[in-house]
N, CA, C and O atoms as CSV, one atom per row, in Angstrom:
chain,resi,resn,atom,element,x,y,z
A,1,MET,N,N,-59.691,5.079,-55.583
A,1,MET,CA,C,-58.857,6.237,-55.335
A,1,MET,C,C,-59.480,7.509,-55.917
A,1,MET,O,O,-59.455,8.568,-55.290
A,2,GLU,N,N,-60.041,7.386,-57.128
A,2,GLU,CA,C,-60.652,8.569,-57.745
A,2,GLU,C,C,-61.811,9.091,-56.905
A,2,GLU,O,O,-61.990,10.302,-56.777
A,3,GLU,N,N,-62.600,8.181,-56.331
A,3,GLU,CA,C,-63.722,8.620,-55.503
A,3,GLU,C,C,-63.235,9.337,-54.246
A,3,GLU,O,O,-63.871,10.288,-53.792
A,4,GLU,N,N,-62.119,8.894,-53.681
A,4,GLU,CA,C,-61.560,9.558,-52.511
A,4,GLU,C,C,-61.093,10.975,-52.865
A,4,GLU,O,O,-61.346,11.923,-52.122
A,5,LEU,N,N,-60.408,11.109,-54.008
A,5,LEU,CA,C,-59.949,12.427,-54.437
A,5,LEU,C,C,-61.132,13.328,-54.781
A,5,LEU,O,O,-61.116,14.526,-54.496
A,6,ARG,N,N,-62.151,12.744,-55.393
A,6,ARG,CA,C,-63.374,13.502,-55.705
A,6,ARG,C,C,-63.992,14.027,-54.409
A,6,ARG,O,O,-64.408,15.184,-54.334
A,7,SER,N,N,-64.048,13.174,-53.400
A,7,SER,CA,C,-64.589,13.575,-52.106
A,7,SER,C,C,-63.766,14.704,-51.496
A,7,SER,O,O,-64.328,15.629,-50.910
A,8,HIS,N,N,-62.444,14.640,-51.625
A,8,HIS,CA,C,-61.580,15.704,-51.105
A,8,HIS,C,C,-61.891,17.030,-51.783
A,8,HIS,O,O,-61.999,18.059,-51.117
A,9,LEU,N,N,-62.034,17.012,-53.101
A,9,LEU,CA,C,-62.329,18.248,-53.835
A,9,LEU,C,C,-63.656,18.852,-53.397
A,9,LEU,O,O,-63.746,20.051,-53.134
A,10,VAL,N,N,-64.683,18.014,-53.320
A,10,VAL,CA,C,-66.015,18.508,-52.956
A,10,VAL,C,C,-66.023,18.999,-51.507
A,10,VAL,O,O,-66.632,20.025,-51.204
A,11,THR,N,N,-65.355,18.278,-50.619
A,11,THR,CA,C,-65.280,18.685,-49.216
A,11,THR,C,C,-64.602,20.041,-49.079
A,11,THR,O,O,-65.107,20.922,-48.384
A,12,CYS,N,N,-63.458,20.211,-49.741
A,12,CYS,CA,C,-62.744,21.494,-49.676
A,12,CYS,C,C,-63.590,22.615,-50.269
A,12,CYS,O,O,-63.672,23.706,-49.706
A,13,ALA,N,N,-64.211,22.340,-51.400
A,13,ALA,CA,C,-65.019,23.368,-52.059
A,13,ALA,C,C,-66.179,23.812,-51.178
A,13,ALA,O,O,-66.428,25.009,-51.037
A,14,ASN,N,N,-66.886,22.861,-50.589
A,14,ASN,CA,C,-68.024,23.211,-49.736
A,14,ASN,C,C,-67.588,23.953,-48.482
A,14,ASN,O,O,-68.229,24.923,-48.077
A,15,ALA,N,N,-66.499,23.500,-47.865
A,15,ALA,CA,C,-66.015,24.166,-46.649
A,15,ALA,C,C,-65.524,25.579,-46.959
A,15,ALA,O,O,-65.804,26.513,-46.207
A,16,TYR,N,N,-64.799,25.737,-48.057
A,16,TYR,CA,C,-64.296,27.055,-48.438
A,16,TYR,C,C,-65.458,27.988,-48.776
A,16,TYR,O,O,-65.484,29.139,-48.341
A,17,ALA,N,N,-66.415,27.488,-49.551
A,17,ALA,CA,C,-67.568,28.311,-49.938
A,17,ALA,C,C,-68.329,28.785,-48.706
A,17,ALA,O,O,-68.741,29.943,-48.640
A,18,ALA,N,N,-68.518,27.905,-47.733
A,18,ALA,CA,C,-69.225,28.281,-46.509
A,18,ALA,C,C,-68.434,29.309,-45.711
A,18,ALA,O,O,-69.000,30.287,-45.221
A,19,ALA,N,N,-67.126,29.092,-45.579
A,19,ALA,CA,C,-66.293,30.005,-44.792
A,19,ALA,C,C,-66.183,31.377,-45.439
A,19,ALA,O,O,-66.186,32.398,-44.751
A,20,ALA,N,N,-66.087,31.397,-46.763
A,20,ALA,CA,C,-65.911,32.664,-47.484
A,20,ALA,C,C,-67.239,33.283,-47.915
A,20,ALA,O,O,-67.263,34.372,-48.488
A,21,VAL,N,N,-68.339,32.590,-47.639
A,21,VAL,CA,C,-69.686,33.014,-48.037
A,21,VAL,C,C,-69.713,33.300,-49.543
A,21,VAL,O,O,-70.033,34.400,-49.994
A,22,LEU,N,N,-69.360,32.250,-50.295
A,22,LEU,CA,C,-69.340,32.316,-51.755
A,22,LEU,C,C,-70.118,31.143,-52.321
A,22,LEU,O,O,-70.301,30.128,-51.648
A,23,SER,N,N,-70.576,31.282,-53.552
A,23,SER,CA,C,-71.218,30.159,-54.232
A,23,SER,C,C,-70.145,29.196,-54.748
A,23,SER,O,O,-68.985,29.574,-54.914
A,24,LEU,N,N,-70.548,27.957,-54.998
A,24,LEU,CA,C,-69.598,26.994,-55.563
A,24,LEU,C,C,-69.148,27.399,-56.957
A,24,LEU,O,O,-68.033,27.069,-57.360
A,25,THR,N,N,-69.981,28.097,-57.691
A,25,THR,CA,C,-69.548,28.545,-59.014
A,25,THR,C,C,-68.440,29.597,-58.897
A,25,THR,O,O,-67.502,29.605,-59.694
A,26,THR,N,N,-68.548,30.470,-57.917
A,26,THR,CA,C,-67.491,31.462,-57.691
A,26,THR,C,C,-66.216,30.772,-57.232
A,26,THR,O,O,-65.128,31.111,-57.698
A,27,VAL,N,N,-66.334,29.814,-56.329
A,27,VAL,CA,C,-65.163,29.073,-55.858
A,27,VAL,C,C,-64.527,28.314,-57.028
A,27,VAL,O,O,-63.304,28.288,-57.158
A,28,GLY,N,N,-65.343,27.708,-57.866
A,28,GLY,CA,C,-64.817,27.001,-59.037
A,28,GLY,C,C,-64.058,27.919,-59.973
A,28,GLY,O,O,-63.012,27.548,-60.507
A,29,GLY,N,N,-64.580,29.111,-60.172
A,29,GLY,CA,C,-63.886,30.083,-61.024
A,29,GLY,C,C,-62.544,30.485,-60.456
A,29,GLY,O,O,-61.578,30.665,-61.199
A,30,ARG,N,N,-62.477,30.628,-59.147
A,30,ARG,CA,C,-61.226,31.037,-58.501
A,30,ARG,C,C,-60.232,29.887,-58.382
A,30,ARG,O,O,-59.053,30.049,-58.696
A,31,ALA,N,N,-60.700,28.731,-57.933
A,31,ALA,CA,C,-59.801,27.613,-57.640
A,31,ALA,C,C,-59.412,26.811,-58.877
A,31,ALA,O,O,-58.307,26.273,-58.948
A,32,ALA,N,N,-60.309,26.729,-59.844
A,32,ALA,CA,C,-60.071,25.861,-61.001
A,32,ALA,C,C,-60.154,26.587,-62.336
A,32,ALA,O,O,-60.008,25.963,-63.388
A,33,ASN,N,N,-60.387,27.897,-62.309
A,33,ASN,CA,C,-60.613,28.659,-63.546
A,33,ASN,C,C,-61.754,28.065,-64.370
A,33,ASN,O,O,-61.723,28.088,-65.600
A,34,ASP,N,N,-62.754,27.537,-63.677
A,34,ASP,CA,C,-63.886,26.884,-64.335
A,34,ASP,C,C,-65.069,26.922,-63.377
A,34,ASP,O,O,-65.103,26.163,-62.409
A,35,TRP,N,N,-66.024,27.781,-63.628
A,35,TRP,CA,C,-67.129,27.973,-62.698
A,35,TRP,C,C,-68.008,26.742,-62.541
A,35,TRP,O,O,-68.732,26.634,-61.552
A,36,ARG,N,N,-67.965,25.805,-63.493
A,36,ARG,CA,C,-68.778,24.583,-63.400
A,36,ARG,C,C,-67.997,23.387,-62.861
A,36,ARG,O,O,-68.551,22.293,-62.746
A,37,PHE,N,N,-66.719,23.580,-62.531
A,37,PHE,CA,C,-65.844,22.473,-62.149
A,37,PHE,C,C,-66.429,21.610,-61.038
A,37,PHE,O,O,-66.501,20.390,-61.190
A,38,PHE,N,N,-66.845,22.202,-59.936
A,38,PHE,CA,C,-67.318,21.413,-58.802
A,38,PHE,C,C,-68.665,20.757,-59.060
A,38,PHE,O,O,-68.932,19.682,-58.522
A,39,ASP,N,N,-69.517,21.370,-59.864
A,39,ASP,CA,C,-70.776,20.721,-60.258
A,39,ASP,C,C,-70.473,19.455,-61.049
A,39,ASP,O,O,-71.087,18.413,-60.818
A,40,ARG,N,N,-69.529,19.543,-61.979
A,40,ARG,CA,C,-69.181,18.378,-62.802
A,40,ARG,C,C,-68.507,17.293,-61.969
A,40,ARG,O,O,-68.812,16.110,-62.122
A,41,VAL,N,N,-67.589,17.696,-61.087
A,41,VAL,CA,C,-66.903,16.718,-60.231
A,41,VAL,C,C,-67.915,15.995,-59.346
A,41,VAL,O,O,-67.861,14.772,-59.216
A,42,ALA,N,N,-68.830,16.736,-58.741
A,42,ALA,CA,C,-69.844,16.129,-57.878
A,42,ALA,C,C,-70.750,15.176,-58.660
A,42,ALA,O,O,-71.264,14.204,-58.107
A,43,ALA,N,N,-70.940,15.462,-59.949
A,43,ALA,CA,C,-71.789,14.617,-60.789
A,43,ALA,C,C,-71.046,13.401,-61.341
A,43,ALA,O,O,-71.646,12.567,-62.019
A,44,GLY,N,N,-69.741,13.292,-61.056
A,44,GLY,CA,C,-68.994,12.113,-61.485
A,44,GLY,C,C,-68.035,12.324,-62.631
A,44,GLY,O,O,-67.414,11.366,-63.092
A,45,ALA,N,N,-67.892,13.553,-63.107
A,45,ALA,CA,C,-66.959,13.810,-64.211
A,45,ALA,C,C,-65.528,13.552,-63.764
A,45,ALA,O,O,-65.190,13.708,-62.591
A,46,GLY,N,N,-64.704,13.160,-64.707
A,46,GLY,CA,C,-63.306,12.893,-64.408
A,46,GLY,C,C,-62.493,14.171,-64.306
A,46,GLY,O,O,-62.935,15.248,-64.706
A,47,PHE,N,N,-61.293,14.024,-63.761
A,47,PHE,CA,C,-60.335,15.134,-63.658
A,47,PHE,C,C,-58.951,14.506,-63.601
A,47,PHE,O,O,-58.805,13.336,-63.250
A,48,THR,N,N,-57.954,15.277,-63.942
A,48,THR,CA,C,-56.591,14.765,-63.932
A,48,THR,C,C,-55.966,14.950,-62.551
A,48,THR,O,O,-56.429,15.754,-61.742
A,49,VAL,N,N,-54.920,14.197,-62.306
A,49,VAL,CA,C,-54.194,14.342,-61.048
A,49,VAL,C,C,-53.581,15.737,-60.968
A,49,VAL,O,O,-53.543,16.333,-59.891
A,50,SER,N,N,-53.106,16.260,-62.085
A,50,SER,CA,C,-52.516,17.605,-62.039
A,50,SER,C,C,-53.583,18.654,-61.733
A,50,SER,O,O,-53.289,19.641,-61.058
A,51,LYS,N,N,-54.803,18.466,-62.209
A,51,LYS,CA,C,-55.883,19.407,-61.883
A,51,LYS,C,C,-56.229,19.292,-60.395
A,51,LYS,O,O,-56.457,20.304,-59.733
A,52,TYR,N,N,-56.269,18.077,-59.876
A,52,TYR,CA,C,-56.508,17.888,-58.436
A,52,TYR,C,C,-55.438,18.627,-57.640
A,52,TYR,O,O,-55.754,19.383,-56.722
A,53,ASP,N,N,-54.173,18.409,-57.990
A,53,ASP,CA,C,-53.068,19.067,-57.279
A,53,ASP,C,C,-53.171,20.587,-57.372
A,53,ASP,O,O,-52.930,21.290,-56.390
A,54,GLU,N,N,-53.527,21.089,-58.546
A,54,GLU,CA,C,-53.678,22.535,-58.742
A,54,GLU,C,C,-54.778,23.100,-57.844
A,54,GLU,O,O,-54.579,24.115,-57.176
A,55,VAL,N,N,-55.925,22.449,-57.829
A,55,VAL,CA,C,-57.076,22.955,-57.083
A,55,VAL,C,C,-56.854,22.839,-55.572
A,55,VAL,O,O,-57.118,23.789,-54.835
A,56,VAL,N,N,-56.373,21.689,-55.110
A,56,VAL,CA,C,-56.137,21.530,-53.678
A,56,VAL,C,C,-55.000,22.450,-53.239
A,56,VAL,O,O,-55.025,22.972,-52.124
A,57,GLY,N,N,-54.010,22.652,-54.095
A,57,GLY,CA,C,-52.945,23.609,-53.794
A,57,GLY,C,C,-53.488,25.022,-53.678
A,57,GLY,O,O,-53.055,25.781,-52.811
A,58,TRP,N,N,-54.427,25.387,-54.537
A,58,TRP,CA,C,-55.043,26.707,-54.453
A,58,TRP,C,C,-55.785,26.855,-53.127
A,58,TRP,O,O,-55.666,27.873,-52.445
A,59,PHE,N,N,-56.554,25.823,-52.772
A,59,PHE,CA,C,-57.256,25.881,-51.492
A,59,PHE,C,C,-56.267,26.057,-50.344
A,59,PHE,O,O,-56.477,26.896,-49.468
A,60,SER,N,N,-55.210,25.285,-50.343
A,60,SER,CA,C,-54.237,25.362,-49.254
A,60,SER,C,C,-53.625,26.756,-49.149
A,60,SER,O,O,-53.446,27.275,-48.047
A,61,ALA,N,N,-53.306,27.356,-50.276
A,61,ALA,CA,C,-52.682,28.686,-50.293
A,61,ALA,C,C,-53.672,29.801,-49.934
A,61,ALA,O,O,-53.264,30.864,-49.466
A,62,ASN,N,N,-54.956,29.563,-50.149
A,62,ASN,CA,C,-55.963,30.610,-49.952
A,62,ASN,C,C,-56.948,30.304,-48.829
A,62,ASN,O,O,-57.963,30.986,-48.689
A,63,TRP,N,N,-56.655,29.291,-48.037
A,63,TRP,CA,C,-57.597,28.870,-46.993
A,63,TRP,C,C,-57.738,29.951,-45.927
A,63,TRP,O,O,-56.731,30.495,-45.474
A,64,PRO,N,N,-58.973,30.277,-45.513
A,64,PRO,CA,C,-59.171,31.287,-44.468
A,64,PRO,C,C,-58.504,30.854,-43.157
A,64,PRO,O,O,-58.719,29.738,-42.685
A,65,ALA,N,N,-57.706,31.729,-42.586
A,65,ALA,CA,C,-56.942,31.407,-41.374
A,65,ALA,C,C,-57.834,31.012,-40.210
A,65,ALA,O,O,-57.437,30.199,-39.376
A,66,GLU,N,N,-59.036,31.575,-40.141
A,66,GLU,CA,C,-59.932,31.295,-39.024
A,66,GLU,C,C,-60.759,30.020,-39.211
A,66,GLU,O,O,-61.572,29.681,-38.351
A,67,THR,N,N,-60.561,29.321,-40.309
A,67,THR,CA,C,-61.324,28.115,-40.612
A,67,THR,C,C,-60.407,26.896,-40.598
A,67,THR,O,O,-59.340,26.906,-41.212
A,68,ALA,N,N,-60.827,25.849,-39.895
A,68,ALA,CA,C,-60.036,24.622,-39.839
A,68,ALA,C,C,-60.056,23.921,-41.199
A,68,ALA,O,O,-61.099,23.832,-41.848
A,69,TRP,N,N,-58.894,23.426,-41.618
A,69,TRP,CA,C,-58.797,22.624,-42.845
A,69,TRP,C,C,-59.565,21.323,-42.595
A,69,TRP,O,O,-59.507,20.790,-41.487
A,70,PRO,N,N,-60.286,20.794,-43.599
A,70,PRO,CA,C,-61.037,19.546,-43.400
A,70,PRO,C,C,-60.122,18.400,-42.928
A,70,PRO,O,O,-59.105,18.109,-43.557
A,71,ALA,N,N,-60.496,17.768,-41.831
A,71,ALA,CA,C,-59.652,16.763,-41.182
A,71,ALA,C,C,-59.362,15.553,-42.070
A,71,ALA,O,O,-58.294,14.951,-41.957
A,72,ASP,N,N,-60.289,15.190,-42.944
A,72,ASP,CA,C,-60.098,13.994,-43.770
A,72,ASP,C,C,-59.414,14.267,-45.110
A,72,ASP,O,O,-59.317,13.366,-45.943
A,73,VAL,N,N,-58.943,15.484,-45.327
A,73,VAL,CA,C,-58.270,15.849,-46.577
A,73,VAL,C,C,-56.805,16.182,-46.280
A,73,VAL,O,O,-56.531,17.111,-45.520
A,74,PRO,N,N,-55.860,15.440,-46.868
A,74,PRO,CA,C,-54.450,15.782,-46.661
A,74,PRO,C,C,-54.166,17.176,-47.238
A,74,PRO,O,O,-54.531,17.472,-48.375
A,75,ARG,N,N,-53.518,18.013,-46.448
A,75,ARG,CA,C,-53.225,19.374,-46.892
A,75,ARG,C,C,-51.812,19.459,-47.458
A,75,ARG,O,O,-50.849,19.090,-46.787
A,76,PRO,N,N,-51.689,19.945,-48.691
A,76,PRO,CA,C,-50.343,20.096,-49.263
A,76,PRO,C,C,-49.610,21.262,-48.612
A,76,PRO,O,O,-50.229,22.194,-48.098
A,77,GLU,N,N,-48.314,21.196,-48.640
A,77,GLU,CA,C,-47.489,22.289,-48.121
A,77,GLU,C,C,-47.627,23.485,-49.059
A,77,GLU,O,O,-47.692,23.326,-50.278
A,78,VAL,N,N,-47.670,24.656,-48.490
A,78,VAL,CA,C,-47.725,25.875,-49.289
A,78,VAL,C,C,-46.284,26.318,-49.517
A,78,VAL,O,O,-45.523,26.502,-48.567
A,79,ALA,N,N,-45.923,26.484,-50.767
A,79,ALA,CA,C,-44.567,26.931,-51.090
A,79,ALA,C,C,-44.377,28.364,-50.625
A,79,ALA,O,O,-45.262,29.204,-50.789
A,80,ALA,N,N,-43.221,28.634,-50.046
A,80,ALA,CA,C,-42.908,29.994,-49.610
A,80,ALA,C,C,-42.727,30.884,-50.834
A,80,ALA,O,O,-42.150,30.472,-51.840
A,81,ALA,N,N,-43.221,32.086,-50.731
A,81,ALA,CA,C,-43.056,33.042,-51.827
A,81,ALA,C,C,-41.598,33.456,-51.923
A,81,ALA,O,O,-40.933,33.600,-50.897
A,82,PRO,N,N,-41.087,33.649,-53.128
A,82,PRO,CA,C,-39.714,34.085,-53.261
A,82,PRO,C,C,-39.556,35.506,-52.711
A,82,PRO,O,O,-40.514,36.280,-52.720
A,83,PRO,N,N,-38.361,35.854,-52.235
A,83,PRO,CA,C,-38.173,37.200,-51.713
A,83,PRO,C,C,-38.294,38.228,-52.833
A,83,PRO,O,O,-38.058,37.912,-53.999
A,84,PRO,N,N,-38.665,39.467,-52.477
A,84,PRO,CA,C,-38.745,40.524,-53.489
A,84,PRO,C,C,-37.385,40.723,-54.143
A,84,PRO,O,O,-36.362,40.445,-53.517
A,85,PRO,N,N,-37.346,41.194,-55.379
A,85,PRO,CA,C,-36.081,41.437,-56.065
A,85,PRO,C,C,-35.182,42.348,-55.228
A,85,PRO,O,O,-35.637,43.355,-54.687
A,86,GLY,N,N,-33.922,41.988,-55.128
A,86,GLY,CA,C,-32.963,42.788,-54.403
A,86,GLY,C,C,-32.818,42.413,-52.943
A,86,GLY,O,O,-31.940,42.935,-52.256
A,87,GLU,N,N,-33.683,41.497,-52.445
A,87,GLU,CA,C,-33.589,41.042,-51.055
A,87,GLU,C,C,-33.101,39.611,-51.025
A,87,GLU,O,O,-33.481,38.801,-51.871
A,88,ALA,N,N,-32.260,39.295,-50.056
A,88,ALA,CA,C,-31.751,37.937,-49.918
A,88,ALA,C,C,-32.794,37.069,-49.244
A,88,ALA,O,O,-33.586,37.538,-48.427
A,89,ALA,N,N,-32.777,35.779,-49.607
A,89,ALA,CA,C,-33.681,34.834,-48.957
A,89,ALA,C,C,-33.230,34.604,-47.529
A,89,ALA,O,O,-32.034,34.621,-47.237
A,90,ALA,N,N,-34.189,34.388,-46.638
A,90,ALA,CA,C,-33.876,34.170,-45.218
A,90,ALA,C,C,-33.345,32.780,-44.986
A,90,ALA,O,O,-33.030,32.421,-43.851
């Protein structure tokens, strides 16, 4: 299971980096607050389930609209933003 999740992280990172024309270190800084995160994950370092959820959630919320989400990676639902103060929810 860990190898499957590792593959999901690396797949999302590579696809996002290519679509956004960014380095993996830049993507790591944005998605995981750790510029070396994807290098370590690709090399076999461990990560927590909550970190996986955080990073894949970031990708889902920030995925370029013109780029297809990787077919082999389950995409989490993006939570709707709360309405601005003083406005009722729809």
